[in-house]
C-alpha positions as CSV (number, residue, x, y, z in Angstrom):
1,M,3.7,-9.0,-12.5
2,S,1.1,-11.4,-14.0
3,F,4.2,-12.5,-16.6
4,L,5.6,-14.1,-13.2
5,F,2.5,-15.9,-12.3
6,G,0.7,-17.0,-15.7
7,S,-2.2,-18.6,-14.1
8,R,-3.1,-15.4,-12.2
9,S,-5.7,-13.2,-13.3
10,S,-3.6,-9.8,-14.8
11,K,-6.2,-7.5,-13.1
12,T,-4.9,-8.3,-9.6
13,F,-1.8,-6.0,-9.9
14,K,-1.6,-2.5,-10.5
15,P,1.3,-1.0,-12.5
16,K,3.7,0.8,-10.5
17,K,2.4,4.3,-9.8
18,N,5.2,6.5,-10.7
19,I,6.0,10.1,-9.3
20,P,6.6,12.4,-12.2
21,E,10.8,13.1,-12.4
22,G,11.9,16.8,-11.6
23,S,8.5,17.5,-9.5
24,H,8.3,18.3,-6.1
25,Q,6.9,15.0,-5.2
26,Y,9.8,13.0,-7.2
27,E,12.4,15.1,-4.9
28,L,10.6,14.0,-1.8
29,L,10.6,10.7,-2.9
30,K,14.5,10.9,-3.5
31,H,14.6,12.3,0.1
32,A,12.7,9.3,1.3
33,E,14.8,6.9,-0.3
34,A,17.9,8.2,0.8
35,T,17.0,8.1,4.5
36,L,15.7,4.7,4.0
37,G,19.1,3.8,2.9
38,S,20.9,5.3,5.8
39,G,19.0,2.6,7.8
40,N,17.2,4.7,10.4
41,L,13.6,4.0,9.7
42,R,12.6,6.6,12.6
43,Q,14.6,9.2,10.6
44,A,13.2,8.2,7.2
45,V,9.6,8.7,8.3
46,M,10.3,12.3,9.7
47,L,8.7,15.2,7.6
48,P,11.9,16.6,6.1
49,E,11.8,20.6,7.3
50,G,10.1,23.2,5.8
51,E,7.8,20.7,3.6
52,D,4.3,20.2,3.3
53,L,2.6,17.6,5.3
54,N,0.0,16.6,2.8
55,E,2.6,16.2,0.0
56,W,5.0,13.9,2.0
57,I,2.0,12.0,3.1
58,A,1.1,11.4,-0.5
59,V,4.5,10.4,-1.6
60,N,4.7,7.8,1.3
61,T,1.1,6.4,0.7
62,V,2.5,5.8,-3.0
63,D,5.6,4.2,-1.9
64,F,3.7,1.9,0.3
65,F,1.1,0.9,-1.9
66,N,3.9,0.0,-4.7
67,Q,5.8,-1.7,-1.7
68,I,2.8,-3.7,-0.8
69,N,1.3,-4.5,-4.4
70,M,5.3,-5.9,-5.1
71,L,5.3,-7.9,-1.9
72,Y,1.8,-9.7,-2.4
73,G,2.9,-10.3,-5.9
74,T,5.7,-12.5,-5.0
75,I,3.1,-14.7,-3.0
76,T,0.0,-14.8,-5.3
77,E,0.8,-18.6,-6.3
78,F,0.0,-19.2,-2.6
79,C,-2.7,-16.8,-2.0
80,T,-5.7,-18.5,-3.9
81,E,-9.6,-18.5,-3.8
82,T,-9.1,-21.9,-2.3
83,S,-6.1,-21.3,0.2
84,C,-7.5,-18.1,1.4
85,S,-11.2,-18.0,0.8
86,V,-11.8,-15.3,3.3
87,M,-9.6,-12.3,3.5
88,S,-8.4,-12.7,7.1
89,A,-5.6,-12.1,9.3
90,G,-6.3,-15.0,11.6
91,P,-10.1,-16.2,13.1
92,R,-10.4,-12.8,15.1
93,Y,-9.8,-10.4,12.1
94,E,-11.9,-10.8,8.9
95,Y,-12.2,-8.0,6.4
96,H,-15.2,-7.5,4.2
97,W,-14.8,-5.2,1.1
98,A,-17.1,-2.1,0.5
99,D,-15.8,1.1,-1.5
100,G,-18.6,3.2,-1.0
101,T,-19.1,3.5,-4.7
102,N,-19.4,0.5,-6.3
103,I,-19.8,-1.8,-3.5
104,K,-21.7,0.3,-0.7
105,K,-22.4,-2.8,1.7
106,P,-19.6,-4.8,2.9
107,I,-19.3,-8.2,1.0
108,K,-17.3,-11.2,2.3
109,C,-14.9,-12.5,-0.3
110,S,-11.7,-14.3,-0.8
111,A,-8.5,-12.8,0.1
112,P,-7.7,-12.6,-3.6
113,K,-10.7,-10.9,-4.8
114,Y,-10.6,-8.6,-1.6
115,I,-6.8,-7.4,-2.7
116,D,-7.5,-7.2,-6.4
117,Y,-10.8,-4.7,-4.9
118,L,-8.1,-2.9,-2.6
119,M,-5.4,-2.4,-5.4
120,T,-7.9,-1.1,-8.1
121,W,-9.4,1.3,-5.2
122,V,-6.1,2.5,-4.1
123,Q,-4.9,3.1,-7.6
124,D,-7.8,4.8,-8.5
125,Q,-7.3,7.0,-5.4
126,L,-4.0,8.0,-6.5
127,D,-4.8,8.5,-10.0
128,D,-7.5,10.9,-9.0
129,E,-5.8,14.4,-9.4
130,T,-8.5,15.8,-7.2
131,L,-7.2,13.8,-4.3
132,F,-3.5,13.5,-5.2
133,P,-2.5,16.4,-7.2
134,S,0.7,16.2,-9.1
135,K,1.4,19.5,-10.1
136,I,2.7,21.9,-8.2
137,G,0.5,24.9,-6.5
138,V,-2.6,22.5,-6.7
139,P,-4.0,22.2,-3.3
140,F,-5.0,19.1,-1.4
141,P,-8.4,18.5,-0.8
142,K,-10.0,19.4,2.7
143,N,-10.6,15.5,3.0
144,F,-7.3,14.5,1.7
145,M,-5.8,13.2,5.2
146,S,-9.2,11.1,5.8
147,V,-8.7,9.3,2.5
148,A,-5.1,8.7,3.1
149,K,-6.0,7.1,6.4
150,T,-7.9,4.9,4.5
151,I,-5.9,3.8,2.4
152,L,-3.0,3.3,4.6
153,K,-5.7,1.0,7.1
154,R,-6.7,-1.0,4.0
155,L,-3.0,-1.4,2.9
156,F,-2.3,-2.6,6.7
157,R,-4.7,-5.4,6.1
158,V,-2.4,-7.0,3.2
159,Y,0.5,-6.7,5.3
160,A,-1.6,-8.4,8.1
161,H,-2.9,-11.7,5.8
162,I,0.5,-11.9,4.3
163,Y,2.0,-12.3,7.9
164,H,-0.7,-14.5,9.3
165,Q,-1.3,-16.7,6.3
166,H,1.5,-16.8,4.2
167,F,4.8,-16.0,6.3
168,D,6.2,-19.7,5.7
169,S,6.0,-18.9,2.0
170,V,7.6,-15.5,2.7
171,M,10.4,-17.7,4.3
172,Q,10.6,-20.1,1.7
173,L,11.0,-17.3,-0.9
174,Q,13.8,-15.9,1.5
175,E,11.8,-12.7,1.5
176,E,11.3,-12.0,5.0
177,A,13.8,-9.3,5.7
178,H,12.2,-7.4,2.9
179,L,8.6,-7.7,4.3
180,N,10.0,-7.1,7.7
181,T,11.3,-3.9,6.9
182,S,8.8,-2.9,4.5
183,F,6.2,-3.1,7.5
184,K,8.4,-1.6,10.2
185,H,8.8,1.7,8.1
186,F,4.7,1.4,7.4
187,I,4.5,1.1,11.2
188,F,7.1,3.6,11.9
189,F,5.3,6.2,9.1
190,V,1.8,5.6,10.5
191,Q,2.6,6.3,14.0
192,K,4.2,9.2,13.3
193,A,1.6,10.6,10.8
194,P,-0.9,13.2,12.7
195,A,-4.1,11.6,13.9
């Protein structure tokens, strides 16, 4: 995405996480895309009959990561160190970054920095075959659901930031329908996922 916004750091955007064609996860993604195309988002978030819950959550987590990455990419010229010196969704919701590994104690940072940290961290989680196995028959770890919930919780913060700080820009770009549909899909999914 950096080619669109030459002045932005190319680190901010992560390449689209691909699911290998021909894999079972690819078939689940195609199922999700087909049901999304039906216009029924509530149906799109339902676990297909006979499918593994962890795989379904993994496929959707990757998809939401890609969607949010793309949506944020369209407004980076408006989300700068100056305009968004704190990662927030209004005065009552300020988000500090910690990944538990490189940054153990939560730090206050700008929205672009927070989102860069977040997208890098999520990409690392998605690329970790012990957390998100892509090969058939490789089991998901016992802590998979906890990791997926943390990823989704943190991705929600990007939606919250975009809506609170940049919705006027989203409307200027005439992308509100896409943002709203993506967010609605996300909310239906996290509400339907097991607690």
